[in-house]
C-alpha positions as CSV (number, residue, x, y, z in Angstrom):
1,M,-22.3,24.7,43.3
2,A,-19.6,22.4,41.9
3,N,-19.5,21.9,38.1
4,Y,-18.7,18.4,36.9
5,K,-17.6,17.3,33.4
6,I,-18.3,13.7,32.2
7,Y,-17.1,11.7,29.2
8,I,-19.7,9.2,27.9
9,Q,-19.8,6.3,25.5
10,Y,-22.9,4.7,24.2
11,D,-24.4,2.3,21.8
12,G,-27.4,4.2,20.5
13,T,-29.2,1.2,18.9
14,R,-32.1,1.0,21.3
15,Y,-32.4,4.6,22.3
16,K,-34.5,7.5,21.0
17,G,-31.4,9.8,20.9
18,W,-29.5,11.9,23.4
19,Q,-32.1,14.4,24.4
20,R,-34.5,13.8,27.2
21,Q,-38.2,13.4,26.1
22,R,-41.4,13.5,28.0
23,T,-42.9,10.6,26.2
24,T,-40.1,8.0,26.8
25,D,-37.3,7.3,29.3
26,Q,-35.2,5.7,26.5
27,T,-32.7,8.6,26.0
28,I,-29.1,8.9,27.0
29,Q,-29.6,12.2,28.8
30,G,-32.6,10.8,30.6
31,K,-30.9,7.7,31.9
32,I,-28.0,9.7,33.3
33,E,-30.3,12.4,34.9
34,A,-32.5,9.8,36.5
35,I,-29.4,8.3,38.4
36,L,-28.3,11.7,39.5
37,T,-31.7,12.8,40.6
38,R,-32.3,9.6,42.5
39,R,-28.9,9.9,44.3
40,Y,-29.2,13.5,45.4
41,G,-33.0,13.8,45.9
42,R,-33.6,16.7,43.6
43,T,-33.6,17.2,39.9
44,I,-30.2,17.4,38.4
45,E,-30.1,18.3,34.7
46,I,-27.1,17.7,32.5
47,D,-26.0,19.6,29.4
48,G,-24.5,17.6,26.4
49,S,-22.0,18.8,23.9
50,G,-24.7,18.3,21.2
51,R,-27.6,16.0,20.4
52,T,-27.3,12.7,18.7
53,D,-30.3,11.3,17.0
54,A,-32.1,8.0,17.6
55,G,-29.7,5.1,16.7
56,V,-26.6,7.2,16.6
57,H,-23.6,6.1,18.8
58,A,-20.9,8.0,20.7
59,R,-17.4,7.2,21.7
60,G,-16.6,10.7,23.1
61,Q,-19.7,12.5,24.1
62,V,-19.2,15.2,26.8
63,A,-21.6,16.7,29.3
64,N,-21.6,18.8,32.4
65,F,-23.9,19.4,35.4
66,R,-23.8,21.1,38.8
67,I,-24.4,19.7,42.2
68,P,-25.0,21.9,45.3
69,E,-22.2,21.4,47.7
70,A,-24.8,20.9,50.5
71,L,-25.8,17.7,48.8
72,C,-22.3,16.2,48.8
73,D,-22.0,15.3,52.4
74,G,-19.0,17.4,53.0
75,K,-16.9,15.6,50.4
76,A,-14.2,17.3,48.4
77,P,-15.1,17.7,44.7
78,E,-12.4,15.2,43.8
79,D,-14.0,12.6,46.1
80,V,-17.4,13.3,44.5
81,C,-15.9,12.4,41.1
82,D,-14.9,9.0,42.4
83,E,-18.3,8.5,43.9
84,L,-20.0,9.5,40.7
85,L,-17.9,7.3,38.5
86,A,-18.8,4.3,40.8
87,L,-22.5,5.3,40.8
88,F,-22.7,5.4,37.0
89,A,-20.9,2.1,36.7
90,E,-23.4,0.5,39.0
91,Y,-26.6,1.9,37.7
92,L,-26.2,2.7,34.0
93,P,-27.3,0.0,31.5
94,E,-24.5,-2.0,29.9
95,D,-24.8,0.0,26.6
96,I,-24.0,3.4,28.3
97,A,-20.8,4.1,30.1
98,V,-19.4,7.2,31.8
99,T,-15.6,6.7,31.3
100,E,-14.4,9.7,33.3
101,V,-15.7,12.3,35.7
102,R,-13.7,15.6,36.3
103,V,-14.2,18.8,38.2
104,A,-14.7,21.5,35.7
105,S,-14.3,25.3,36.0
106,E,-17.3,27.3,37.0
107,R,-17.7,28.7,33.5
108,F,-17.4,25.5,31.6
109,H,-20.3,24.5,29.4
110,S,-20.1,21.3,27.4
111,R,-21.9,22.8,24.3
112,L,-21.0,26.5,24.4
113,N,-17.3,25.9,24.8
114,V,-16.8,23.4,22.0
115,V,-14.0,24.2,19.5
116,K,-14.5,21.3,17.2
117,K,-16.1,17.9,16.9
118,T,-15.2,14.8,15.0
119,Y,-17.8,12.2,13.7
120,V,-17.2,9.0,11.8
121,Y,-19.6,7.2,9.4
122,R,-18.8,3.6,8.6
123,I,-20.0,1.7,5.6
124,W,-19.3,-2.1,5.1
125,N,-18.9,-2.3,1.3
126,A,-18.8,-6.0,0.7
127,A,-21.1,-8.7,-0.8
128,Y,-21.6,-10.2,2.6
129,P,-22.6,-8.6,6.0
130,N,-20.2,-7.8,8.8
131,V,-21.8,-10.1,11.5
132,F,-19.9,-8.7,14.4
133,E,-20.1,-4.9,13.8
134,R,-23.4,-4.8,11.9
135,K,-24.9,-2.4,14.5
136,Y,-22.2,0.2,14.0
137,M,-22.0,0.4,10.2
138,L,-24.2,0.5,7.2
139,H,-24.0,-2.5,4.8
140,D,-24.0,-1.3,1.2
141,T,-23.0,-3.7,-1.6
142,R,-22.8,-1.1,-4.4
143,H,-19.4,-0.3,-6.0
144,M,-18.1,3.1,-4.8
145,D,-15.5,5.2,-6.5
146,V,-13.6,6.4,-3.4
147,E,-11.4,8.9,-5.3
148,A,-14.5,10.5,-6.8
149,M,-16.0,11.0,-3.3
150,R,-12.7,12.5,-2.1
151,Q,-12.8,15.0,-4.9
152,A,-16.4,15.8,-4.1
153,A,-15.6,16.3,-0.4
154,E,-13.1,19.0,-1.2
155,Y,-16.0,21.3,-2.2
156,L,-17.4,21.1,1.3
157,L,-14.2,22.2,3.2
158,G,-14.1,25.5,4.8
159,K,-16.9,27.9,6.0
160,H,-20.1,27.6,4.1
161,D,-23.9,27.8,4.4
162,F,-24.9,24.1,4.7
163,A,-28.7,24.7,4.4
164,A,-28.8,22.0,1.6
165,F,-27.4,19.5,4.2
166,C,-29.7,20.3,7.0
167,G,-32.5,17.9,8.1
168,N,-34.5,20.6,9.8
169,A,-36.7,22.4,7.3
170,K,-37.8,24.9,9.9
171,M,-34.3,25.9,11.1
172,K,-34.3,29.5,12.3
173,K,-30.7,29.8,13.4
174,S,-27.7,30.2,11.2
175,T,-26.9,27.2,8.9
176,V,-23.3,28.4,8.4
177,R,-20.7,25.9,9.6
178,T,-17.0,25.3,9.1
179,I,-15.7,21.8,8.1
180,H,-12.0,21.6,8.8
181,E,-11.4,18.1,7.4
182,I,-13.0,15.2,5.6
183,S,-11.1,12.0,5.1
184,I,-12.4,8.9,3.3
185,E,-10.4,5.7,3.8
186,E,-10.8,2.1,2.6
187,I,-9.9,-0.3,5.3
188,G,-10.4,-3.9,4.1
189,G,-14.1,-4.1,3.2
190,E,-14.9,-0.9,5.1
191,I,-15.2,2.7,3.8
192,L,-14.6,5.1,6.7
193,F,-15.7,8.7,6.5
194,T,-14.3,11.1,9.1
195,Y,-15.5,14.6,9.5
196,T,-14.1,17.4,11.7
197,G,-15.7,20.8,12.1
198,N,-16.7,23.5,14.5
199,G,-20.3,22.1,14.6
200,F,-22.8,20.2,12.6
201,L,-26.5,20.8,11.7
202,Q,-29.3,18.3,12.3
203,N,-28.6,15.1,10.2
204,M,-25.8,17.0,8.4
205,I,-23.2,14.3,8.6
206,R,-25.7,11.7,7.4
207,I,-26.9,13.9,4.4
208,V,-23.3,14.8,3.4
209,T,-22.4,11.1,3.5
210,G,-25.5,10.3,1.4
211,T,-24.4,12.9,-1.1
212,L,-20.8,11.6,-1.3
213,V,-22.1,8.1,-1.8
214,D,-24.3,9.4,-4.6
215,V,-21.1,10.7,-6.2
216,G,-19.3,7.3,-5.5
217,T,-22.0,5.3,-7.2
218,G,-22.2,7.6,-10.2
219,V,-25.5,9.5,-9.6
220,Y,-23.7,12.7,-10.4
221,P,-20.0,13.9,-10.8
222,P,-17.9,15.3,-7.9
223,E,-18.2,19.0,-9.1
224,H,-22.1,18.8,-8.7
225,V,-21.5,18.9,-5.0
226,A,-20.6,22.6,-5.4
227,E,-23.9,23.3,-7.0
228,I,-25.8,21.5,-4.3
229,L,-23.9,23.6,-1.7
230,E,-24.8,26.8,-3.6
231,S,-28.4,25.9,-4.0
232,K,-29.1,25.9,-0.2
233,V,-32.0,23.5,-1.0
234,R,-32.2,20.2,1.0
235,A,-34.0,18.4,-1.9
236,E,-30.9,18.9,-4.1
237,A,-28.6,16.9,-1.8
238,G,-28.4,13.2,-1.3
239,P,-30.4,10.9,1.0
240,T,-30.1,10.9,4.8
241,M,-28.0,7.8,5.5
242,P,-29.2,5.4,8.3
243,A,-28.3,6.2,11.8
244,Q,-26.4,3.1,12.8
245,G,-23.3,4.0,10.7
246,L,-22.7,7.2,12.6
247,T,-20.6,7.7,15.8
248,L,-19.7,10.9,17.6
249,W,-16.0,10.3,17.9
250,E,-14.5,13.2,19.8
251,V,-15.2,16.7,21.2
252,V,-12.4,19.2,21.6
253,Y,-12.5,22.3,24.0
């Protein structure tokens, strides 16, 4: 069995998220698996670095899958990479792209081997909409104190229990994560939030962003974020921001 690693970009606007679902074929994982299964005549399942929710985008999603050598017509693994890249380019819809295919080590797993991930959340903070990038950022006209949001973000750095920022109320696994860096930049009319950590809980980035925006718009002071974190209660944190502003930017192994 040869193990292949693929890098994927997608506009998540019209999809129900990354993970395959029985009730719809409108998922990223489902679209890629369907192409592989049709090509090789047997079910080929792929593992992604993590799940993105409905409407969330990716610039640097990573996945891996295995293909029995007997199905590869005697081709060398490197030649199969070229074939797969061409296959994806021909059959994937225009809002999903596999940008690279590599032969991976036998032990490589796209989720289990992750060291850190980076996500970005984009807000267009102007009186008028951003016509050309409206699908990839949230339009919010409220004044935001960026320095106050930066101060609040400091309380979230490091290793913490982020239960208050988890969208899954029935989460049974650990809610402890480590955030290495949060940057908040003003670029023209845009406010760009960048998060790097060892992993993120369901809806965590969108809830953290909603909480920081609450600080920026004066709902509560920056130091209150420490109290929210300590509470471990989802209701204490800010709203879950809309999906279209979020992009999985990079996965590091």
